[in-house]
KOLKOL-515138 format. One record per residue (C-alpha): residue in one letter; x, y, z. Coordinates in nm, 4 decimals. Each point is the difference from the previous one (the first is absolute). Layout:
<node code="a" east="X" north="Y" up="Z"/>
...
This chain:
<node code="m" east="2.2013" north="-0.9150" up="-1.1944"/>
<node code="k" east="-0.2255" north="0.3294" up="0.0328"/>
<node code="p" east="0.0740" north="0.1688" up="0.3646"/>
<node code="h" east="-0.2713" north="-0.0243" up="0.2337"/>
<node code="r" east="-0.2616" north="0.3132" up="0.0762"/>
<node code="g" east="-0.0368" north="-0.1317" up="0.3136"/>
<node code="v" east="0.0126" north="0.3582" up="0.1963"/>
<node code="l" east="-0.2079" north="0.1798" up="-0.2587"/>
<node code="i" east="-0.3014" north="-0.2636" up="0.0777"/>
<node code="l" east="0.0671" north="0.0412" up="0.3553"/>
<node code="v" east="-0.0329" north="0.3626" up="0.0095"/>
<node code="l" east="-0.3408" north="-0.0264" up="-0.2759"/>
<node code="g" east="-0.1264" north="-0.2509" up="0.3070"/>
<node code="i" east="0.0720" north="0.2982" up="0.2458"/>
<node code="l" east="-0.1510" north="0.2369" up="-0.1700"/>
<node code="g" east="-0.2862" north="-0.1524" up="-0.0984"/>
<node code="f" east="-0.1510" north="0.0413" up="0.3483"/>
<node code="f" east="-0.0133" north="0.3424" up="-0.0963"/>
<node code="c" east="-0.0188" north="0.0483" up="-0.3772"/>
<node code="c" east="-0.2779" north="-0.2302" up="-0.1395"/>
<node code="i" east="0.1699" north="-0.0837" up="-0.3320"/>
<node code="c" east="0.3235" north="-0.0865" up="0.1449"/>
<node code="a" east="-0.1515" north="-0.3315" up="0.1670"/>
<node code="p" east="-0.0793" north="-0.1816" up="-0.2627"/>
<node code="l" east="0.3001" north="0.1089" up="-0.2145"/>
<node code="a" east="0.2054" north="-0.1575" up="0.2435"/>
<node code="w" east="-0.2096" north="-0.3166" up="0.0182"/>
<node code="w" east="0.0222" north="-0.0424" up="-0.3628"/>
<node code="m" east="0.4091" north="0.0650" up="-0.0336"/>
<node code="g" east="0.0639" north="-0.2063" up="0.2843"/>
<node code="s" east="-0.2471" north="-0.2963" up="-0.1638"/>
<node code="q" east="0.1827" north="0.0646" up="-0.3203"/>
<node code="d" east="0.3675" north="0.0355" up="0.1544"/>
<node code="m" east="-0.0630" north="-0.3296" up="0.2281"/>
<node code="a" east="-0.0894" north="-0.1939" up="-0.3423"/>
<node code="e" east="0.3370" north="0.1335" up="-0.1378"/>
<node code="i" east="0.1865" north="-0.1408" up="0.3409"/>
<node code="e" east="-0.1471" north="-0.2826" up="0.0187"/>
<node code="a" east="0.1122" north="-0.0925" up="-0.3852"/>
<node code="g" east="0.3242" north="0.0832" up="0.0381"/>
<node code="r" east="0.0360" north="0.3165" up="-0.1814"/>
<node code="m" east="-0.0210" north="0.2753" up="0.2835"/>
<node code="d" east="0.2550" north="0.0384" up="0.2592"/>
<node code="p" east="-0.1373" north="-0.1897" up="0.3444"/>
<node code="e" east="0.1547" north="0.2332" up="0.2330"/>
<node code="g" east="-0.3026" north="0.1829" up="-0.0282"/>
<node code="k" east="-0.2353" north="-0.2714" up="0.0579"/>
<node code="q" east="-0.0551" north="0.1311" up="0.3394"/>
<node code="l" east="-0.0809" north="0.3271" up="-0.0652"/>
<node code="t" east="-0.1911" north="-0.0769" up="-0.3005"/>
<node code="q" east="-0.2306" north="-0.2582" up="0.2232"/>
<node code="v" east="-0.0464" north="0.3010" up="0.2714"/>
<node code="g" east="-0.1108" north="0.2885" up="-0.2714"/>
<node code="m" east="-0.2300" north="-0.2503" up="-0.1857"/>
<node code="i" east="-0.1487" north="-0.0803" up="0.3530"/>
<node code="l" east="-0.0453" north="0.3494" up="0.0850"/>
<node code="g" east="-0.1560" north="0.0401" up="-0.3298"/>
<node code="i" east="-0.2723" north="-0.2486" up="0.0425"/>
<node code="v" east="-0.0483" north="0.1588" up="0.3383"/>
<node code="g" east="-0.0553" north="0.3189" up="-0.1381"/>
<node code="c" east="-0.2370" north="-0.1036" up="-0.3233"/>
<node code="v" east="-0.2130" north="-0.1758" up="0.3157"/>
<node code="l" east="0.0060" north="0.3353" up="0.2586"/>
<node code="l" east="-0.0928" north="0.2170" up="-0.3797"/>
<node code="i" east="-0.2765" north="-0.2433" up="-0.0829"/>
<node code="l" east="-0.1610" north="0.0203" up="0.3665"/>
<node code="g" east="0.0206" north="0.3600" up="-0.0216"/>
<node code="i" east="-0.1386" north="0.0297" up="-0.3177"/>
<node code="i" east="-0.3486" north="-0.2140" up="0.1352"/>
<node code="i" east="-0.0079" north="0.2065" up="0.3167"/>
<node code="q" east="-0.0220" north="0.3429" up="-0.1551"/>
<node code="v" east="-0.2403" north="-0.1784" up="-0.2931"/>
<node code="a" east="-0.2076" north="-0.1135" up="0.3837"/>
<node code="m" east="0.0398" north="0.3491" up="0.1268"/>
<node code="v" east="-0.1939" north="0.1597" up="-0.2828"/>
<node code="a" east="-0.2268" north="-0.2168" up="-0.0433"/>
<node code="l" east="-0.0793" north="0.0121" up="0.3857"/>
<node code="a" east="-0.0006" north="0.3943" up="-0.0475"/>
<node code="g" east="-0.2256" north="-0.0505" up="-0.2866"/>
<node code="g" east="-0.2599" north="-0.2204" up="0.1846"/>
<node code="v" east="-0.0022" north="0.2505" up="0.2815"/>
<node code="a" east="-0.0321" north="0.3046" up="-0.2382"/>
<node code="a" east="-0.3047" north="-0.1753" up="-0.1111"/>
<node code="v" east="-0.2068" north="-0.0974" up="0.2772"/>
<node code="g" east="0.0605" north="0.3630" up="0.1278"/>
<node code="n" east="-0.1907" north="0.1428" up="-0.2763"/>
């Protein structure tokens, strides 16, 4: 049986709120490890840590996407205001 990576996934999920690349990585690794745990090929002791880390990764990805949308909207709004001002 492979050892779990629950602590690593949890840390990546937490870091995902501060570092953009960590959230999708936590989500991806968490989903892979959850499949391995459910199939019985990975140590089930880390299931809870893996689930929490994966959920934090999903939340971090949603926040990342919202941040990108807000930034694009602000740039478009600033461009529109600059065009009206001339």
